[in-house]
TORKOL-4160 file (C-alpha; in steps of 0.2 Angstrom, whole numbers, padded with zeros to 4 digits, m for minus):
305
<pt num="1" X="0031" Y="0141" Z="m0022"/>
<pt num="2" X="0026" Y="0126" Z="m0034"/>
<pt num="3" X="0008" Y="0127" Z="m0041"/>
<pt num="4" X="m0003" Y="0112" Z="m0036"/>
<pt num="5" X="m0008" Y="0105" Z="m0053"/>
<pt num="6" X="m0019" Y="0089" Z="m0053"/>
<pt num="7" X="m0023" Y="0090" Z="m0072"/>
<pt num="8" X="m0027" Y="0073" Z="m0078"/>
<pt num="9" X="m0030" Y="0066" Z="m0061"/>
<pt num="10" X="m0047" Y="0058" Z="m0057"/>
<pt num="11" X="m0055" Y="0059" Z="m0040"/>
<pt num="12" X="m0070" Y="0051" Z="m0031"/>
<pt num="13" X="m0077" Y="0061" Z="m0017"/>
<pt num="14" X="m0090" Y="0052" Z="m0006"/>
<pt num="15" X="m0104" Y="0063" Z="0002"/>
<pt num="16" X="m0099" Y="0078" Z="m0009"/>
<pt num="17" X="m0116" Y="0085" Z="m0013"/>
<pt num="18" X="m0115" Y="0098" Z="0000"/>
<pt num="19" X="m0105" Y="0105" Z="0015"/>
<pt num="20" X="m0087" Y="0099" Z="0017"/>
<pt num="21" X="m0088" Y="0086" Z="0003"/>
<pt num="22" X="m0093" Y="0099" Z="m0009"/>
<pt num="23" X="m0079" Y="0110" Z="m0004"/>
<pt num="24" X="m0067" Y="0096" Z="m0007"/>
<pt num="25" X="m0074" Y="0092" Z="m0024"/>
<pt num="26" X="m0073" Y="0110" Z="m0029"/>
<pt num="27" X="m0055" Y="0112" Z="m0023"/>
<pt num="28" X="m0050" Y="0096" Z="m0033"/>
<pt num="29" X="m0059" Y="0102" Z="m0049"/>
<pt num="30" X="m0051" Y="0120" Z="m0047"/>
<pt num="31" X="m0034" Y="0112" Z="m0048"/>
<pt num="32" X="m0038" Y="0102" Z="m0063"/>
<pt num="33" X="m0044" Y="0085" Z="m0057"/>
<pt num="34" X="m0059" Y="0076" Z="m0065"/>
<pt num="35" X="m0072" Y="0073" Z="m0051"/>
<pt num="36" X="m0085" Y="0060" Z="m0047"/>
<pt num="37" X="m0097" Y="0068" Z="m0035"/>
<pt num="38" X="m0107" Y="0056" Z="m0024"/>
<pt num="39" X="m0123" Y="0059" Z="m0014"/>
<pt num="40" X="m0139" Y="0050" Z="m0009"/>
<pt num="41" X="m0150" Y="0064" Z="m0016"/>
<pt num="42" X="m0150" Y="0065" Z="m0035"/>
<pt num="43" X="m0155" Y="0083" Z="m0036"/>
<pt num="44" X="m0141" Y="0088" Z="m0023"/>
<pt num="45" X="m0128" Y="0078" Z="m0033"/>
<pt num="46" X="m0133" Y="0086" Z="m0050"/>
<pt num="47" X="m0133" Y="0103" Z="m0042"/>
<pt num="48" X="m0115" Y="0100" Z="m0036"/>
<pt num="49" X="m0109" Y="0094" Z="m0053"/>
<pt num="50" X="m0117" Y="0110" Z="m0060"/>
<pt num="51" X="m0107" Y="0121" Z="m0048"/>
<pt num="52" X="m0091" Y="0112" Z="m0053"/>
<pt num="53" X="m0094" Y="0113" Z="m0071"/>
<pt num="54" X="m0099" Y="0131" Z="m0071"/>
<pt num="55" X="m0083" Y="0135" Z="m0062"/>
<pt num="56" X="m0073" Y="0127" Z="m0077"/>
<pt num="57" X="m0071" Y="0110" Z="m0069"/>
<pt num="58" X="m0076" Y="0093" Z="m0076"/>
<pt num="59" X="m0088" Y="0082" Z="m0065"/>
<pt num="60" X="m0101" Y="0068" Z="m0065"/>
<pt num="61" X="m0113" Y="0062" Z="m0052"/>
<pt num="62" X="m0115" Y="0044" Z="m0045"/>
<pt num="63" X="m0130" Y="0043" Z="m0033"/>
<pt num="64" X="m0128" Y="0029" Z="m0021"/>
<pt num="65" X="m0127" Y="0027" Z="m0002"/>
<pt num="66" X="m0109" Y="0021" Z="0003"/>
<pt num="67" X="m0107" Y="0007" Z="0015"/>
<pt num="68" X="m0108" Y="m0009" Z="0004"/>
<pt num="69" X="m0095" Y="m0016" Z="m0008"/>
<pt num="70" X="m0107" Y="m0014" Z="m0022"/>
<pt num="71" X="m0108" Y="0005" Z="m0019"/>
<pt num="72" X="m0089" Y="0006" Z="m0018"/>
<pt num="73" X="m0087" Y="m0004" Z="m0035"/>
<pt num="74" X="m0100" Y="0008" Z="m0043"/>
<pt num="75" X="m0090" Y="0023" Z="m0038"/>
<pt num="76" X="m0074" Y="0016" Z="m0044"/>
<pt num="77" X="m0081" Y="0010" Z="m0060"/>
<pt num="78" X="m0089" Y="0027" Z="m0064"/>
<pt num="79" X="m0072" Y="0035" Z="m0062"/>
<pt num="80" X="m0064" Y="0022" Z="m0074"/>
<pt num="81" X="m0078" Y="0022" Z="m0086"/>
<pt num="82" X="m0080" Y="0041" Z="m0087"/>
<pt num="83" X="m0061" Y="0046" Z="m0086"/>
<pt num="84" X="m0051" Y="0030" Z="m0088"/>
<pt num="85" X="m0043" Y="0029" Z="m0071"/>
<pt num="86" X="m0044" Y="0033" Z="m0053"/>
<pt num="87" X="m0030" Y="0043" Z="m0043"/>
<pt num="88" X="m0038" Y="0051" Z="m0028"/>
<pt num="89" X="m0052" Y="0045" Z="m0016"/>
<pt num="90" X="m0059" Y="0056" Z="m0002"/>
<pt num="91" X="m0070" Y="0047" Z="0010"/>
<pt num="92" X="m0081" Y="0060" Z="0017"/>
<pt num="93" X="m0099" Y="0053" Z="0017"/>
<pt num="94" X="m0107" Y="0052" Z="0034"/>
<pt num="95" X="m0122" Y="0053" Z="0045"/>
<pt num="96" X="m0126" Y="0057" Z="0063"/>
<pt num="97" X="m0137" Y="0048" Z="0075"/>
<pt num="98" X="m0132" Y="0056" Z="0091"/>
<pt num="99" X="m0138" Y="0049" Z="0108"/>
<pt num="100" X="m0131" Y="0045" Z="0125"/>
<pt num="101" X="m0125" Y="0027" Z="0127"/>
<pt num="102" X="m0141" Y="0021" Z="0137"/>
<pt num="103" X="m0153" Y="0028" Z="0124"/>
<pt num="104" X="m0143" Y="0023" Z="0108"/>
<pt num="105" X="m0151" Y="0009" Z="0099"/>
<pt num="106" X="m0143" Y="m0005" Z="0088"/>
<pt num="107" X="m0150" Y="0004" Z="0073"/>
<pt num="108" X="m0142" Y="0021" Z="0078"/>
<pt num="109" X="m0125" Y="0013" Z="0081"/>
<pt num="110" X="m0126" Y="0002" Z="0065"/>
<pt num="111" X="m0131" Y="0016" Z="0053"/>
<pt num="112" X="m0117" Y="0027" Z="0058"/>
<pt num="113" X="m0104" Y="0013" Z="0058"/>
<pt num="114" X="m0110" Y="0007" Z="0041"/>
<pt num="115" X="m0109" Y="0024" Z="0033"/>
<pt num="116" X="m0093" Y="0031" Z="0041"/>
<pt num="117" X="m0082" Y="0016" Z="0045"/>
<pt num="118" X="m0088" Y="0002" Z="0033"/>
<pt num="119" X="m0091" Y="0015" Z="0019"/>
<pt num="120" X="m0073" Y="0021" Z="0021"/>
<pt num="121" X="m0066" Y="0003" Z="0021"/>
<pt num="122" X="m0076" Y="m0003" Z="0006"/>
<pt num="123" X="m0072" Y="0012" Z="m0004"/>
<pt num="124" X="m0054" Y="0012" Z="0000"/>
<pt num="125" X="m0052" Y="m0006" Z="m0003"/>
<pt num="126" X="m0060" Y="m0004" Z="m0021"/>
<pt num="127" X="m0049" Y="0011" Z="m0024"/>
<pt num="128" X="m0033" Y="0002" Z="m0018"/>
<pt num="129" X="m0037" Y="m0013" Z="m0030"/>
<pt num="130" X="m0039" Y="m0001" Z="m0045"/>
<pt num="131" X="m0024" Y="0010" Z="m0040"/>
<pt num="132" X="m0013" Y="m0005" Z="m0038"/>
<pt num="133" X="m0018" Y="m0012" Z="m0055"/>
<pt num="134" X="m0014" Y="0005" Z="m0063"/>
<pt num="135" X="0004" Y="0004" Z="m0055"/>
<pt num="136" X="0006" Y="0023" Z="m0054"/>
<pt num="137" X="0002" Y="0026" Z="m0035"/>
<pt num="138" X="m0012" Y="0036" Z="m0029"/>
<pt num="139" X="m0020" Y="0045" Z="m0014"/>
<pt num="140" X="m0032" Y="0040" Z="m0001"/>
<pt num="141" X="m0039" Y="0054" Z="0010"/>
<pt num="142" X="m0050" Y="0048" Z="0024"/>
<pt num="143" X="m0060" Y="0061" Z="0033"/>
<pt num="144" X="m0059" Y="0060" Z="0052"/>
<pt num="145" X="m0065" Y="0071" Z="0066"/>
<pt num="146" X="m0060" Y="0079" Z="0083"/>
<pt num="147" X="m0073" Y="0067" Z="0090"/>
<pt num="148" X="m0063" Y="0052" Z="0084"/>
<pt num="149" X="m0047" Y="0059" Z="0092"/>
<pt num="150" X="m0054" Y="0065" Z="0109"/>
<pt num="151" X="m0072" Y="0057" Z="0111"/>
<pt num="152" X="m0088" Y="0068" Z="0112"/>
<pt num="153" X="m0103" Y="0067" Z="0123"/>
<pt num="154" X="m0118" Y="0059" Z="0114"/>
<pt num="155" X="m0107" Y="0052" Z="0100"/>
<pt num="156" X="m0103" Y="0034" Z="0104"/>
<pt num="157" X="m0106" Y="0028" Z="0086"/>
<pt num="158" X="m0098" Y="0043" Z="0077"/>
<pt num="159" X="m0083" Y="0044" Z="0089"/>
<pt num="160" X="m0080" Y="0026" Z="0087"/>
<pt num="161" X="m0081" Y="0027" Z="0068"/>
<pt num="162" X="m0069" Y="0042" Z="0067"/>
<pt num="163" X="m0056" Y="0034" Z="0078"/>
<pt num="164" X="m0057" Y="0018" Z="0068"/>
<pt num="165" X="m0054" Y="0029" Z="0052"/>
<pt num="166" X="m0038" Y="0036" Z="0059"/>
<pt num="167" X="m0032" Y="0019" Z="0064"/>
<pt num="168" X="m0036" Y="0013" Z="0046"/>
<pt num="169" X="m0026" Y="0027" Z="0039"/>
<pt num="170" X="m0011" Y="0022" Z="0049"/>
<pt num="171" X="m0013" Y="0004" Z="0044"/>
<pt num="172" X="m0016" Y="0006" Z="0026"/>
<pt num="173" X="m0001" Y="0019" Z="0024"/>
<pt num="174" X="0010" Y="0004" Z="0028"/>
<pt num="175" X="0001" Y="m0009" Z="0018"/>
<pt num="176" X="0000" Y="0002" Z="0002"/>
<pt num="177" X="0017" Y="0011" Z="0003"/>
<pt num="178" X="0026" Y="m0001" Z="m0009"/>
<pt num="179" X="0012" Y="0003" Z="m0022"/>
<pt num="180" X="0016" Y="0022" Z="m0020"/>
<pt num="181" X="m0001" Y="0025" Z="m0012"/>
<pt num="182" X="m0002" Y="0038" Z="0002"/>
<pt num="183" X="m0015" Y="0037" Z="0015"/>
<pt num="184" X="m0019" Y="0051" Z="0027"/>
<pt num="185" X="m0033" Y="0056" Z="0039"/>
<pt num="186" X="m0039" Y="0074" Z="0039"/>
<pt num="187" X="m0048" Y="0081" Z="0054"/>
<pt num="188" X="m0058" Y="0096" Z="0048"/>
<pt num="189" X="m0067" Y="0109" Z="0059"/>
<pt num="190" X="m0079" Y="0119" Z="0050"/>
<pt num="191" X="m0096" Y="0127" Z="0051"/>
<pt num="192" X="m0108" Y="0114" Z="0044"/>
<pt num="193" X="m0125" Y="0106" Z="0047"/>
<pt num="194" X="m0117" Y="0094" Z="0059"/>
<pt num="195" X="m0107" Y="0107" Z="0069"/>
<pt num="196" X="m0122" Y="0119" Z="0069"/>
<pt num="197" X="m0130" Y="0108" Z="0081"/>
<pt num="198" X="m0116" Y="0111" Z="0094"/>
<pt num="199" X="m0123" Y="0125" Z="0106"/>
<pt num="200" X="m0106" Y="0133" Z="0108"/>
<pt num="201" X="m0104" Y="0135" Z="0089"/>
<pt num="202" X="m0122" Y="0138" Z="0084"/>
<pt num="203" X="m0124" Y="0157" Z="0087"/>
<pt num="204" X="m0108" Y="0160" Z="0077"/>
<pt num="205" X="m0113" Y="0149" Z="0063"/>
<pt num="206" X="m0130" Y="0158" Z="0062"/>
<pt num="207" X="m0122" Y="0175" Z="0062"/>
<pt num="208" X="m0110" Y="0169" Z="0048"/>
<pt num="209" X="m0126" Y="0164" Z="0037"/>
<pt num="210" X="m0131" Y="0182" Z="0039"/>
<pt num="211" X="m0115" Y="0188" Z="0032"/>
<pt num="212" X="m0104" Y="0191" Z="0047"/>
<pt num="213" X="m0086" Y="0185" Z="0048"/>
<pt num="214" X="m0082" Y="0172" Z="0061"/>
<pt num="215" X="m0072" Y="0180" Z="0075"/>
<pt num="216" X="m0053" Y="0178" Z="0077"/>
<pt num="217" X="m0055" Y="0168" Z="0093"/>
<pt num="218" X="m0064" Y="0155" Z="0082"/>
<pt num="219" X="m0054" Y="0156" Z="0066"/>
<pt num="220" X="m0037" Y="0157" Z="0075"/>
<pt num="221" X="m0039" Y="0150" Z="0092"/>
<pt num="222" X="m0050" Y="0136" Z="0089"/>
<pt num="223" X="m0046" Y="0133" Z="0071"/>
<pt num="224" X="m0064" Y="0134" Z="0066"/>
<pt num="225" X="m0070" Y="0141" Z="0049"/>
<pt num="226" X="m0079" Y="0138" Z="0033"/>
<pt num="227" X="m0079" Y="0122" Z="0023"/>
<pt num="228" X="m0069" Y="0131" Z="0010"/>
<pt num="229" X="m0055" Y="0134" Z="0023"/>
<pt num="230" X="m0053" Y="0115" Z="0026"/>
<pt num="231" X="m0053" Y="0111" Z="0007"/>
<pt num="232" X="m0036" Y="0117" Z="0003"/>
<pt num="233" X="m0028" Y="0102" Z="0012"/>
<pt num="234" X="m0036" Y="0090" Z="0000"/>
<pt num="235" X="m0028" Y="0095" Z="m0017"/>
<pt num="236" X="m0012" Y="0097" Z="m0007"/>
<pt num="237" X="m0012" Y="0080" Z="m0001"/>
<pt num="238" X="m0017" Y="0073" Z="m0018"/>
<pt num="239" X="m0002" Y="0082" Z="m0026"/>
<pt num="240" X="0016" Y="0078" Z="m0029"/>
<pt num="241" X="0021" Y="0091" Z="m0016"/>
<pt num="242" X="0014" Y="0078" Z="m0003"/>
<pt num="243" X="0021" Y="0062" Z="m0009"/>
<pt num="244" X="0031" Y="0060" Z="0007"/>
<pt num="245" X="0017" Y="0062" Z="0018"/>
<pt num="246" X="0007" Y="0047" Z="0023"/>
<pt num="247" X="0000" Y="0039" Z="0039"/>
<pt num="248" X="m0004" Y="0055" Z="0047"/>
<pt num="249" X="m0019" Y="0064" Z="0055"/>
<pt num="250" X="m0019" Y="0082" Z="0050"/>
<pt num="251" X="m0031" Y="0095" Z="0057"/>
<pt num="252" X="m0037" Y="0110" Z="0047"/>
<pt num="253" X="m0050" Y="0124" Z="0050"/>
<pt num="254" X="m0051" Y="0143" Z="0050"/>
<pt num="255" X="m0034" Y="0150" Z="0049"/>
<pt num="256" X="m0026" Y="0134" Z="0057"/>
<pt num="257" X="m0017" Y="0118" Z="0051"/>
<pt num="258" X="m0011" Y="0106" Z="0064"/>
<pt num="259" X="m0003" Y="0088" Z="0065"/>
<pt num="260" X="m0012" Y="0077" Z="0078"/>
<pt num="261" X="m0001" Y="0065" Z="0087"/>
<pt num="262" X="m0003" Y="0046" Z="0087"/>
<pt num="263" X="m0009" Y="0039" Z="0103"/>
<pt num="264" X="0007" Y="0035" Z="0113"/>
<pt num="265" X="0012" Y="0030" Z="0131"/>
<pt num="266" X="0014" Y="0046" Z="0142"/>
<pt num="267" X="0021" Y="0038" Z="0158"/>
<pt num="268" X="0026" Y="0021" Z="0163"/>
<pt num="269" X="0030" Y="0012" Z="0180"/>
<pt num="270" X="0038" Y="m0005" Z="0183"/>
<pt num="271" X="0036" Y="m0018" Z="0197"/>
<pt num="272" X="0048" Y="m0032" Z="0199"/>
<pt num="273" X="0039" Y="m0048" Z="0196"/>
<pt num="274" X="0023" Y="m0039" Z="0190"/>
<pt num="275" X="0009" Y="m0029" Z="0198"/>
<pt num="276" X="m0004" Y="m0033" Z="0211"/>
<pt num="277" X="m0020" Y="m0023" Z="0214"/>
<pt num="278" X="m0013" Y="m0016" Z="0230"/>
<pt num="279" X="0004" Y="m0011" Z="0222"/>
<pt num="280" X="m0006" Y="m0002" Z="0208"/>
<pt num="281" X="m0016" Y="0007" Z="0221"/>
<pt num="282" X="m0001" Y="0013" Z="0230"/>
<pt num="283" X="0009" Y="0018" Z="0215"/>
<pt num="284" X="m0003" Y="0024" Z="0202"/>
<pt num="285" X="m0008" Y="0041" Z="0209"/>
<pt num="286" X="0011" Y="0047" Z="0209"/>
<pt num="287" X="0017" Y="0038" Z="0194"/>
<pt num="288" X="0006" Y="0033" Z="0179"/>
<pt num="289" X="m0009" Y="0042" Z="0186"/>
<pt num="290" X="0000" Y="0058" Z="0189"/>
<pt num="291" X="m0004" Y="0064" Z="0171"/>
<pt num="292" X="m0022" Y="0058" Z="0167"/>
<pt num="293" X="m0028" Y="0064" Z="0150"/>
<pt num="294" X="m0043" Y="0075" Z="0146"/>
<pt num="295" X="m0057" Y="0069" Z="0136"/>
<pt num="296" X="m0070" Y="0078" Z="0125"/>
<pt num="297" X="m0069" Y="0092" Z="0113"/>
<pt num="298" X="m0066" Y="0108" Z="0123"/>
<pt num="299" X="m0079" Y="0122" Z="0121"/>
<pt num="300" X="m0073" Y="0138" Z="0112"/>
<pt num="301" X="m0064" Y="0150" Z="0124"/>
<pt num="302" X="m0075" Y="0165" Z="0122"/>
<pt num="303" X="m0065" Y="0181" Z="0125"/>
<pt num="304" X="m0072" Y="0192" Z="0139"/>
<pt num="305" X="m0081" Y="0207" Z="0134"/>
């Protein structure tokens, strides 16, 4: 099997001070890439840089909250000024402001959309401009979520942002194809501060912190593991081995990797001359409505004792 080698490549990873973002940055550095670490906390960012350099990698920190065009330009400029180019962008930065619809404020909604969706857009735009100027292709890896694929209770803002990120990956894969820039969304599932708030996962994450291994029904059945389990997908997608992969949503977690389908028509029915409400009421249950789709992220199927 070929060895993944990113020597000489330069990557920006947003939100990479801790958790999944740090794991992505560490994996890229371990395979030879120079990395710009990003976080809003200077101490956290510098600690991440130290962890990369102590492991033999090369990294610098850029402390800025993503969302604005100015922040995106700073990240790209840092990569170019420090290392001379930009080849890889991983848009991982994110926040949560979970509330049910009738309790979610404008501020809750705007904050999450600004960081996740607009942050992905502004950073990808700045990166695409630079990569097209270089004329040597590149890689955009946009971080999605199962919530964006299926919805999730209490996460109107987050689910909307992550669904939009998957749609942007498909769109940009077409727009940037001629420039040799691949664009994919990844859908990680891992034990993080975010998933630790989910009741079904919380006890297992707590046990993992105490040195226990996650059980197989999570690692295999649910595809749920550590941030490091998810990190392998990033250097792979950034490598020559994945040059033909673009416009996809790829899930990874625990022992599992999977391809998410794009939204598509499941069933169709036709009425000569068009539909009336009464005709829909008659036909829908046994035609289009015979295969209604589920919503939400299924809870882990805990084996019986």
